KOLZABA-115071 format. One record per residue (C-alpha): residue in three letters; x, y, z. Coordinates in steps of 0.001 Angstrom, whole numbers, padded with zeros to 6 digits, always signed. Each point is the difference from the previous one (the first is absolute). Layout:
! KOLZABA-115071
ALAXYZ
...
END
This chain:
! KOLZABA-115071
MET+000000+000000+000000
ASN+001390+003343-001058
PRO+000206+002348+003045
LEU-000532+002963-002331
HIS-003376-001434-000997
ILE-000998-000199+003650
LEU+001056+003598+000606
LEU-001794+001146-003154
LEU-003218-001705+001039
PHE+000221+001472+003493
ALA+000332+003463-001559
VAL-002874-000608-002438
GLY-002087-001379+002846
LEU+000739+003134+002004
VAL-001267+002215-002833
ALA-003011-002271-000548
GLY-000859+000129+003696
VAL+000079+003798-000042
LEU-002104+000018-003160
ASN-002590-002356+001468
VAL-000490+002353+002944
LEU-000041+003226-002011
ALA-001740-001024-003208
GLY-000266-003762-000548
GLY+001399-002199-002768
GLY+003278-001228+001480
SER-000188-003249-001959
LEU+000239+002024-003193
LEU+003670+000379+000965
THR+000814-003266+001756
LEU-001458-002424-002548
PRO+001932+001377-003014
VAL+003240+000076+001990
LEU-000423-003656+000955
LEU-000561-000815-003660
PHE+003016+002058-001069
LEU+002138-001976+002468
GLY-000839-003126-001969
LEU-002739-001654+002052
PRO-002633-001845-002027
ALA-003379+001758+000040
PRO-001733-002398+002449
MET+002937+000166+002444
ALA+000219+003800-000207
ASN-003750+000167+000622
GLY+000205-002362+002973
THR+003104+001584+001521
ASN-001613+003430-000091
ARG-002765-001278+002298
ILE+002379-000369+002953
ALA+000600+003756+000122
ILE-003702+000766-000445
LEU-000907-002371+002810
ALA+002576+001471+002399
GLN-001013+003589-000666
ASN-003705-000663+000500
VAL+000562-001907+003250
VAL+001502+003220+001375
ALA-002772+002152-001505
VAL-002847-002131+001370
GLY+001597+000070+003434
GLY+000147+003783-000154
PHE-003672+000376-000915
ARG-001125-002501+002624
SER+002025+001649+002749
ARG-001795+003274-000756
GLY-003434-001594-000208
LYS-000438+000995-003658
LEU-000611-003443-001522
PRO-003718-000877-000575
LEU+000499-003754+000291
LYS-003503-001071-001099
LEU+000234+002030-003187
ALA+003561-001196-000607
LEU-001096-003635+000252
ILE-002865+000586-002444
CYS+002511+001296-002533
THR+002744-002504+000799
THR-001895-003273-000495
PRO-000720+000430-003748
ALA+003442+001563-000529
LEU+001583-003083+001566
VAL-001788-002294-002448
GLY+000868+002209-002955
SER+003666+000245+000979
VAL+000508-003773-000027
ILE-001489-000215-003494
GLY+002073+002963-001175
ALA+003244-001375+001445
ARG-000529-003367-001685
GLN-000465+001759-003331
ALA+003158+002068+000579
ILE+002071-003153+000462
GLU-001139-001452-003316
ILE+000541+003091-002163
SER+003112+000293-002176
ASP+002780+002472+000804
GLU-000585+001959-003192
ALA-003736+000328+000589
PHE+000500+001036+003627
ARG+002543+002676-000926
THR-002367+001433-002609
ILE-002977-000011+002387
LEU+002082+001582+002771
ALA+001264+002739-002315
LEU-003530+000847-001158
VAL-001276-000029+003586
MET+002820+002324+001036
LEU-000875+002483-002738
GLY-003690-000235+000894
VAL+000682+000643+003683
CYS+002116+003014-000951
VAL-003047+001445-001757
LEU-002094-000663+003126
MET+002612+001705+002175
LEU-000090+003058-002251
ILE-003808+000167-000126
ASP-000444-001053+003665
PRO-003737-000749-000318
ALA-000346-000857+003704
ARG+000333+003645+000994
ARG-003154+000781-001984
LEU-002114-002644+001733
ASP-002609+000798+002624
PHE+000950-001994+003102
ASP-002810+000938+002383
THR-000634-002956+002308
ARG-002993-002092-001023
PRO-001598-003035+001690
LEU+001056-003451-001175
THR-003291-001247-001418
PRO-000287-003577-001380
SER+000373+001328-003550
ARG+003179+001870+000948
ILE+001418-003070+001719
THR-000700-002049-003128
ALA+001710+002628-002136
LEU+003018-000016+002336
ILE+000252-003784-000215
VAL-000007+000078-003800
THR+002425+002934-000097
PHE+002503-001611+002331
PHE-000097-003357-001728
PHE+001376+001748-003085
VAL+002398+002037+002149
GLY+001363-003260+001406
LEU+000159-001556-003463
TYR+002090+002904-001258
GLY+002088+000235+003167
GLY+000769-003718-000033
PHE+001016+000174-003635
ILE+002233+003079-000113
GLN-000504+002227+003110
ALA+001508+003151-001573
GLY-002349+002950+000483
VAL-002680-001929+001873
GLY-000102+002676+002725
PHE-001477+002483-002461
LEU-002784-002461-000844
ILE-000798-000675+003646
ILE-000106+003668+000977
SER-002214+000911-002948
GLY-002293-002959+000669
LEU-000464+000829+003675
LEU-000521+003714-000568
VAL-002705-000791-002549
HIS-001763-001977+002731
GLY+000028+003007+002318
LEU+002849-000737+002400
ASP+002097+002731+001577
LEU+003709+000224-000791
VAL+001240-001292+003358
ARG-002116-003158-000127
THR+000810-000403-003684
ASN+003733-000215+000716
ALA-000509-002261+002999
VAL-002136-002429-001990
LYS+002436+000180-002922
VAL+003025-001141+002004
PHE-001996-002742+001745
VAL-001347-001394-003281
VAL+003415+000126-001670
LEU+001626-001687+003012
VAL-002385-002956-000007
TYR-000196-000637-003722
THR+003774+000479-000377
ALA+000551-002773+002550
ALA-002228-002283-002082
ALA+001676+000961-003291
LEU+003453-000452+001548
ALA-001009-003502+001116
VAL-000871-000875-003615
PHE+003364+001262-001256
LEU+001810-001840+002808
TRP-001824-003232-000820
HIS+001336+000232-003540
GLY+003524+000975+001112
GLN-000200+003497-001470
VAL+001506+002085+002825
ASP+003588+001168+000529
TRP+000213+000578+003760
LYS+003288+001918+000047
LEU-001167+002542-002542
GLY-003469+000121+001506
LEU+001268+000696+003501
SER+002307+002708-001352
LEU-003014+001667-001592
ALA-002035-000472+003182
ALA+002643+001716+002127
GLY+000084+002949-002386
ASN-003794+000213-000197
SER-000364+000024+003769
LEU+002576+002773+000432
GLY-001549+001896-002918
GLY-003396-000103+001658
TRP+001486+001564+003130
VAL+001785+002703-002040
GLY-003093+000656-002105
THR-002152+000941+002964
ARG+002462+002741+000902
LEU+000355+001287-003561
ALA-003762+000198-000309
ILE-000067+002381+002947
SER+003005+002125-000909
LYS+000009+000213-003805
GLY-003115-001583-001455
HIS+000180-002412-002904
ALA-000417+001964-003251
TRP+003753+000026-000626
ILE+000441-003754+000402
ARG-003020-000741-002185
ARG+001637+001842-002898
ILE+003269-001878+000438
VAL-001728-003367+000285
LEU-002170+000650-003058
ALA+003107+000661-002083
VAL+001768-003134+001292
VAL-003057-002220-000487
VAL-000458+001180-003601
LEU+003681-000749-000734
PHE-000310-003468+001583
ALA-003162-000724-001988
LEU+001613+001039-003285
ARG+003001-002187+000728
LEU-002253-002995+000704
LEU-001840+000560-003277
TRP+003271+000500-001896
ASN+001449-003254+001338
END
């Protein structure tokens, strides 16, 4: 194992952790880097889940300690996402490297457009009661969220936030539910990748260490400097990564 690769992934994980706190979309950086280091697509996809899992364990703990996690609502959203993530992860293992790289590049470009438009800020998020019809809609929504998250993960936070705001949840509960859902379905998706031997633990733990530190740094940057500056930098890097994936 090349020590420089471990250091590189720690650094990328650090940036991704900051990004996940300030804007979301850290996997848009970590997945391409894993691919560029030579990992096959399924192994890069599986290895990336270790960092995601570690970061969301910390995040869920933070929300719970402050009493901000609506557990009943989180469980309603998590159950269908869990089912979808297992299906999505199984599909990700079977896809060819070339197809995965192309899909990832297109997803990255699409998420960049979403980051520029930022439709969530235009949504009305007045709290509304969870009627049976809304619960049904949440179940359907989060099945597809889990399907996508299990398959590729990159940018899933934007989908979750938009989906919850549409259903009338406030921003604090939206973020709390988001990290809980991602934590649980990531554990299930990681189990699928582990079962098929598609995880590199050394690289994954290097990413996880960087992500965890990045999450800590990101909370302080959000208070002192905001996140507009890092969004511009990340958008430029993600577009370059996507073009390189398509070129290859």
